[in-house]
C-alpha positions as CSV (number, residue, x, y, z in Angstrom):
1,M,33.0,-133.6,-8.6
2,S,31.3,-131.6,-11.3
3,D,32.2,-128.0,-12.0
4,T,29.9,-125.8,-9.9
5,S,31.3,-122.4,-10.9
6,F,28.0,-121.7,-12.7
7,L,26.4,-121.2,-9.3
8,D,28.3,-117.9,-9.0
9,W,26.7,-116.5,-12.2
10,P,24.3,-113.6,-11.7
11,F,21.3,-115.6,-12.9
12,L,21.3,-117.3,-9.4
13,D,21.1,-115.8,-5.9
14,D,22.3,-117.0,-2.5
15,T,19.1,-119.0,-1.8
16,H,19.6,-121.0,-5.1
17,R,23.3,-121.6,-4.1
18,A,22.3,-122.8,-0.7
19,F,19.5,-125.0,-2.2
20,A,22.0,-126.6,-4.6
21,R,24.4,-127.5,-1.9
22,R,21.7,-129.0,0.3
23,L,20.3,-131.1,-2.6
24,E,23.7,-132.2,-3.7
25,A,24.5,-133.5,-0.2
26,W,21.1,-135.2,0.0
27,A,21.3,-136.8,-3.4
28,A,24.8,-138.2,-2.6
29,E,23.4,-139.9,0.5
30,H,20.0,-141.0,-0.7
31,I,20.4,-141.7,-4.4
32,G,24.1,-142.2,-5.0
33,T,25.8,-142.2,-8.4
34,D,25.8,-145.9,-9.4
35,V,24.3,-147.4,-12.6
36,H,20.9,-148.7,-11.9
37,P,19.7,-152.0,-13.4
38,H,16.0,-151.0,-13.3
39,T,14.7,-154.5,-12.7
40,D,11.5,-153.0,-11.2
41,V,11.0,-149.6,-12.8
42,D,7.5,-149.0,-11.3
43,G,8.7,-149.9,-7.9
44,E,11.9,-147.8,-8.2
45,C,9.8,-144.8,-9.3
46,R,7.4,-145.1,-6.3
47,T,10.4,-145.4,-4.0
48,L,12.1,-142.3,-5.5
49,V,8.9,-140.2,-5.4
50,R,8.5,-141.1,-1.7
51,K,12.1,-140.3,-0.9
52,L,11.9,-136.9,-2.7
53,G,8.6,-136.2,-1.0
54,E,10.0,-137.1,2.5
55,G,13.0,-135.0,1.8
56,G,10.9,-132.0,0.9
57,W,12.3,-131.6,-2.6
58,L,9.0,-132.0,-4.4
59,A,7.9,-128.7,-3.0
60,A,10.0,-127.0,-5.7
61,A,7.8,-128.6,-8.4
62,V,4.5,-128.6,-6.5
63,P,4.5,-125.4,-4.4
64,E,2.0,-124.6,-1.8
65,Q,1.5,-121.0,-2.7
66,G,0.6,-121.5,-6.4
67,E,2.0,-120.1,-9.6
68,Q,4.1,-117.3,-8.0
69,A,6.1,-119.9,-6.0
70,L,7.1,-121.9,-9.1
71,D,10.7,-120.7,-9.3
72,V,12.1,-122.0,-12.6
73,R,15.7,-121.6,-11.5
74,T,15.1,-123.9,-8.6
75,L,13.4,-126.4,-10.9
76,C,16.4,-126.3,-13.2
77,L,18.9,-126.7,-10.4
78,T,16.9,-129.7,-9.1
79,R,16.7,-131.4,-12.4
80,E,20.4,-130.8,-13.2
81,I,21.6,-132.2,-9.9
82,L,19.2,-135.2,-9.9
83,A,20.0,-136.0,-13.5
84,R,23.7,-136.1,-12.7
85,H,23.0,-138.7,-10.0
86,S,20.2,-140.7,-11.6
87,G,18.1,-140.3,-14.7
88,L,15.2,-142.0,-13.0
89,A,15.3,-139.6,-10.0
90,D,15.2,-136.7,-12.4
91,F,12.3,-138.3,-14.3
92,V,10.1,-138.7,-11.3
93,F,10.8,-135.2,-10.0
94,A,10.0,-133.7,-13.4
95,M,6.8,-135.7,-13.8
96,Q,5.5,-134.7,-10.4
97,G,5.9,-131.1,-11.6
98,L,4.6,-131.5,-15.2
99,G,1.7,-133.6,-14.0
100,T,0.5,-130.9,-11.6
101,G,1.8,-127.7,-13.3
102,S,-1.5,-127.2,-15.1
103,V,-3.3,-127.6,-11.7
104,T,-1.0,-125.1,-10.0
105,L,-1.5,-122.6,-12.8
106,F,-5.2,-123.1,-13.7
107,G,-6.9,-125.2,-11.0
108,T,-9.5,-123.9,-8.7
109,P,-8.6,-123.6,-5.0
110,E,-10.6,-126.7,-4.3
111,M,-8.8,-128.7,-7.0
112,R,-5.4,-127.5,-5.8
113,A,-6.2,-128.4,-2.2
114,R,-7.3,-131.9,-3.2
115,I,-4.5,-132.8,-5.7
116,L,-1.3,-130.9,-4.8
117,P,-0.6,-131.9,-1.2
118,P,-0.3,-135.7,-1.7
119,V,1.8,-135.1,-4.9
120,R,4.1,-132.8,-3.0
121,A,4.4,-135.3,-0.2
122,G,5.3,-138.1,-2.6
123,E,2.2,-140.0,-1.7
124,R,0.6,-139.6,-5.2
125,I,2.1,-139.9,-8.6
126,A,1.1,-137.4,-11.4
127,A,1.0,-137.6,-15.2
128,F,0.5,-135.2,-18.2
129,A,-1.4,-136.7,-21.1
130,L,-1.0,-134.7,-24.3
131,S,0.5,-136.9,-27.0
132,E,-1.6,-139.1,-29.3
133,P,-0.7,-141.7,-31.9
134,D,-1.1,-139.0,-34.6
135,A,-0.5,-135.9,-32.6
136,G,2.7,-135.2,-30.7
137,S,4.4,-131.9,-31.5
138,D,1.4,-130.8,-33.5
139,V,-1.0,-130.2,-30.5
140,A,-3.7,-128.8,-32.8
141,A,-4.1,-132.3,-34.4
142,L,-5.4,-133.9,-31.2
143,S,-8.4,-136.1,-31.9
144,T,-9.4,-137.3,-28.4
145,T,-12.8,-135.7,-27.9
146,A,-14.5,-134.1,-24.9
147,T,-18.3,-134.0,-25.2
148,R,-20.6,-132.2,-22.8
149,V,-22.9,-134.4,-20.8
150,A,-25.1,-133.7,-17.8
151,G,-22.9,-132.4,-15.1
152,G,-19.6,-132.9,-16.9
153,W,-17.7,-134.2,-19.9
154,R,-17.3,-137.5,-21.7
155,L,-13.8,-138.3,-23.0
156,D,-13.2,-140.7,-25.9
157,G,-9.9,-141.4,-27.6
158,E,-6.4,-142.5,-27.0
159,K,-3.2,-141.0,-25.6
160,T,0.2,-142.5,-26.0
161,W,3.8,-142.0,-24.8
162,I,2.4,-141.0,-21.4
163,S,5.0,-141.0,-18.7
164,N,3.9,-142.5,-15.4
165,G,1.2,-144.2,-17.4
166,G,0.0,-147.2,-15.3
167,I,1.2,-145.9,-11.9
168,A,-0.2,-142.3,-11.8
169,G,-3.0,-141.3,-9.4
170,H,-4.3,-138.8,-11.9
171,Y,-3.7,-137.6,-15.5
172,V,-4.0,-134.1,-16.9
173,V,-5.7,-134.8,-20.2
174,F,-6.1,-132.6,-23.2
175,A,-9.1,-133.2,-25.6
176,R,-11.0,-131.6,-28.4
177,S,-14.1,-129.9,-27.0
178,G,-14.9,-128.1,-30.3
179,E,-15.3,-124.4,-29.3
180,A,-13.3,-123.4,-32.4
181,P,-11.1,-125.1,-35.1
182,G,-7.6,-126.3,-34.4
183,A,-5.8,-125.4,-31.2
184,R,-8.5,-123.0,-30.0
185,G,-11.0,-125.9,-29.6
186,L,-9.2,-127.9,-26.9
187,S,-9.9,-128.2,-23.2
188,A,-7.9,-129.7,-20.3
189,F,-9.2,-132.0,-17.6
190,V,-7.9,-133.8,-14.5
191,V,-8.9,-137.4,-14.8
192,E,-8.5,-139.7,-11.8
193,A,-6.7,-143.0,-12.6
194,D,-9.7,-145.1,-11.3
195,T,-12.3,-143.2,-13.4
196,P,-14.5,-145.7,-15.3
197,G,-13.8,-145.7,-19.0
198,L,-10.1,-145.0,-18.5
199,A,-7.9,-148.1,-19.3
200,I,-4.2,-148.8,-19.8
201,A,-4.1,-150.1,-23.3
202,E,-0.4,-150.9,-23.4
203,R,2.8,-150.5,-21.4
204,I,5.6,-149.3,-23.6
205,E,9.3,-150.4,-23.3
206,V,12.0,-148.0,-24.2
207,I,15.8,-147.9,-24.3
208,A,16.0,-145.9,-21.0
209,P,13.4,-147.7,-18.9
210,H,10.7,-145.6,-17.2
211,P,6.9,-146.0,-16.8
212,L,5.3,-145.3,-20.1
213,A,1.9,-146.3,-21.5
214,T,-0.9,-145.8,-23.9
215,L,-4.2,-144.8,-22.4
216,K,-7.6,-145.5,-23.8
217,F,-10.7,-143.4,-23.0
218,E,-14.1,-144.9,-23.8
219,N,-17.2,-143.2,-22.4
220,C,-15.0,-141.8,-19.6
221,V,-17.0,-139.2,-17.8
222,V,-15.5,-136.5,-15.5
223,P,-17.4,-133.8,-13.6
224,D,-17.4,-130.1,-14.5
225,S,-15.2,-129.5,-11.5
226,H,-12.3,-131.4,-13.2
227,L,-12.1,-128.8,-16.0
228,L,-8.9,-126.8,-15.9
229,G,-9.5,-123.2,-16.9
230,Q,-12.4,-122.5,-19.2
231,P,-13.7,-124.6,-22.2
232,G,-11.5,-124.0,-25.2
233,E,-8.4,-123.0,-23.1
234,G,-6.7,-126.3,-23.3
235,F,-3.9,-125.1,-25.7
236,K,-3.3,-122.1,-23.4
237,V,-3.1,-124.5,-20.4
238,A,-0.7,-126.8,-22.2
239,M,1.6,-124.1,-23.5
240,A,1.8,-122.2,-20.2
241,T,2.8,-125.4,-18.5
242,L,5.4,-126.4,-21.1
243,D,6.8,-122.8,-21.1
244,I,7.7,-123.4,-17.4
245,F,9.0,-126.9,-17.7
246,R,10.7,-126.9,-21.1
247,P,13.9,-125.2,-19.9
248,T,14.1,-127.8,-17.2
249,V,14.5,-130.4,-19.9
250,G,17.6,-128.6,-20.9
251,A,18.7,-128.6,-17.3
252,A,18.3,-132.4,-17.1
253,A,20.4,-132.7,-20.3
254,L,22.9,-130.4,-18.7
255,G,23.1,-132.8,-15.7
256,F,23.6,-135.8,-18.0
257,A,26.4,-133.9,-19.9
258,R,28.1,-132.8,-16.7
259,R,28.2,-136.5,-15.5
260,A,29.5,-137.6,-18.9
261,M,32.3,-134.9,-18.6
262,D,33.2,-136.1,-15.1
263,E,33.4,-139.7,-16.3
264,A,35.4,-138.8,-19.4
265,L,37.9,-136.7,-17.4
266,H,38.5,-139.5,-14.9
267,R,38.9,-142.1,-17.7
268,A,41.2,-139.9,-19.7
269,A,43.4,-139.2,-16.7
270,T,43.8,-142.8,-15.7
271,R,43.7,-144.7,-18.9
272,Q,47.2,-145.5,-20.3
273,M,47.7,-145.5,-24.1
274,F,51.0,-145.7,-25.9
275,G,52.8,-145.4,-22.6
276,R,51.1,-142.2,-21.3
277,P,47.7,-141.1,-20.0
278,L,45.0,-140.7,-22.6
279,A,44.6,-137.2,-21.3
280,D,48.0,-136.3,-22.7
281,Q,46.8,-137.0,-26.3
282,Q,46.0,-133.7,-28.1
283,M,42.9,-135.2,-29.7
284,T,41.5,-136.2,-26.3
285,Q,42.2,-132.7,-25.0
286,A,40.3,-131.2,-28.0
287,K,37.3,-133.4,-27.2
288,L,37.4,-132.4,-23.5
289,A,37.6,-128.7,-24.5
290,D,34.6,-129.0,-26.8
291,M,32.7,-130.8,-24.1
292,A,33.4,-128.0,-21.6
293,V,32.4,-125.2,-24.0
294,A,29.1,-127.1,-24.9
295,I,28.3,-127.5,-21.2
296,D,28.8,-123.9,-20.3
297,T,26.9,-122.5,-23.3
298,S,24.0,-124.8,-22.5
299,A,24.1,-123.7,-18.8
300,L,24.0,-120.0,-19.9
301,L,20.9,-120.6,-22.1
302,V,19.1,-122.7,-19.5
303,Y,19.6,-120.3,-16.6
304,R,19.0,-117.3,-18.8
305,A,15.6,-118.7,-19.7
306,A,14.8,-119.5,-16.1
307,W,16.0,-116.1,-14.8
308,T,13.8,-114.3,-17.4
309,R,10.7,-116.2,-16.3
310,D,11.4,-115.7,-12.6
311,V,12.7,-112.2,-12.5
312,Q,11.0,-110.5,-15.5
313,R,7.8,-112.5,-15.1
314,R,7.1,-112.9,-18.8
315,R,6.6,-115.7,-21.3
316,I,9.8,-117.4,-22.3
317,T,8.7,-119.2,-25.4
318,R,11.8,-118.4,-27.4
319,E,14.2,-118.6,-24.5
320,A,12.9,-121.9,-23.4
321,A,13.0,-123.3,-26.9
322,M,16.6,-122.2,-27.3
323,A,17.6,-123.7,-24.0
324,K,16.0,-127.1,-24.7
325,L,17.3,-127.3,-28.2
326,H,20.9,-126.4,-27.5
327,A,21.2,-128.3,-24.2
328,T,19.7,-131.5,-25.4
329,E,21.6,-131.5,-28.8
330,T,25.0,-130.7,-27.2
331,A,24.5,-133.2,-24.4
332,Q,24.0,-135.9,-27.0
333,R,27.4,-134.9,-28.5
334,V,29.1,-134.6,-25.1
335,I,27.9,-138.1,-24.1
336,D,28.9,-139.5,-27.4
337,D,32.4,-138.1,-27.0
338,A,32.6,-139.6,-23.5
339,V,31.7,-143.0,-24.9
340,Q,34.4,-142.6,-27.5
341,I,37.0,-141.7,-24.8
342,F,36.0,-144.9,-23.0
343,G,36.4,-146.9,-26.1
344,G,34.9,-150.4,-26.1
345,L,34.1,-150.1,-22.4
346,G,31.8,-147.2,-23.2
347,V,29.2,-149.5,-24.8
348,K,29.3,-152.1,-22.0
349,T,26.1,-152.5,-19.9
350,G,26.7,-151.3,-16.4
351,V,29.1,-148.5,-17.4
352,K,27.7,-145.1,-16.6
353,V,28.4,-143.5,-20.0
354,E,26.5,-146.3,-21.7
355,E,23.5,-145.6,-19.4
356,L,23.8,-141.9,-20.2
357,Y,23.9,-142.6,-23.9
358,R,20.5,-144.3,-23.7
359,E,19.0,-141.7,-21.3
360,I,19.8,-138.6,-23.3
361,R,18.2,-139.7,-26.6
362,A,14.6,-139.2,-25.6
363,L,15.2,-135.6,-24.4
364,R,15.7,-134.5,-28.0
365,I,12.1,-135.6,-28.7
366,Y,9.8,-135.1,-25.7
367,E,8.2,-131.8,-24.8
368,G,8.8,-130.6,-28.4
369,A,11.4,-132.2,-30.7
370,T,14.5,-130.3,-31.7
371,E,13.0,-129.6,-35.2
372,V,9.9,-128.1,-33.5
373,Q,12.0,-125.9,-31.3
374,K,13.7,-124.5,-34.4
375,L,10.3,-123.6,-35.8
376,I,9.3,-121.9,-32.5
377,I,12.5,-119.8,-32.4
378,A,12.1,-118.7,-36.0
379,R,8.4,-117.9,-35.7
380,Q,9.1,-115.8,-32.5
381,M,11.8,-113.9,-34.3
382,L,9.6,-113.2,-37.3
383,A,6.7,-112.1,-35.1
384,E,9.0,-109.7,-33.4
385,L,10.1,-108.3,-36.7
386,R,6.5,-107.8,-37.8
387,N,5.6,-106.0,-34.6
388,Q,8.4,-103.5,-34.9
């Protein structure tokens, strides 16, 4: 059982603690903790989305009441708990939120009423389409175009590394509409998966399997009613959405790290080496201590960022960047140490720490790579200095 003492920290209240206990019990019953072979990733994702919807857990990521009901602490708790049980369960929960967050924040009442209920119920899968072959962390470099046509917009271009690509019911797509140079000339749209002109150009295989694809837009026309916010507000839409969900990436990494710590503790306590348990070796104890410190410091940063957004109701650009950077980087080290404690068994397929080793790597890249988070933190600090 993972350490749950963090639930008593002042960043969380009694409703969060009760929520965490309920989700932990549900996940143990409905998801389990086994290694998953992922022979049918698309099918597994659909099943997990349906289970999470039926259990009512997707309401945390896709609330009925709109922006004010997006509680980032609940999002982080959910991702941490799900990630500790199953990386794919965490993935599908996160994408239901990320793929509708822009709609929750900027959609019209009619758009929210049409899109959010089936996603919340687990009957529809959502996706967020920002990255391109030559534009990932540099959002201002997007080249997919949005051209005004009678009654709507024509999208042309390509998106890649799109999670849920190929199984989503809709995509939140960002394109260059040209109101101004750079990031100020982008707009955001909801594009239904069956819209003519939208095609799945490639399904992408990665080391931790999940649905991933390249999308091609060619003369793909969407009506004006599918625009999120105003023309030229696409960068604002993207950043507001990522500000909410970026600390939850840190929470997922935290869940992976806690699971690795659990596995390492059990292995160290039961593995005999030189006539005594591995846990009696001082070098093993030093590793375990480093892992514990890394996990607690990550948790402090993750829940500090979430608390700031929920309670102080302000942008958390710097706090979210710190949480994501630290939690993902330290989780990589914690999991690597766990693999080392397992020895040769740690790289065997079917062993949990081997699965965690593959699952953690992408978190240091997506939703802003570690190097980009460092730039964000430094620029925020310099901006604050100039404003003094």
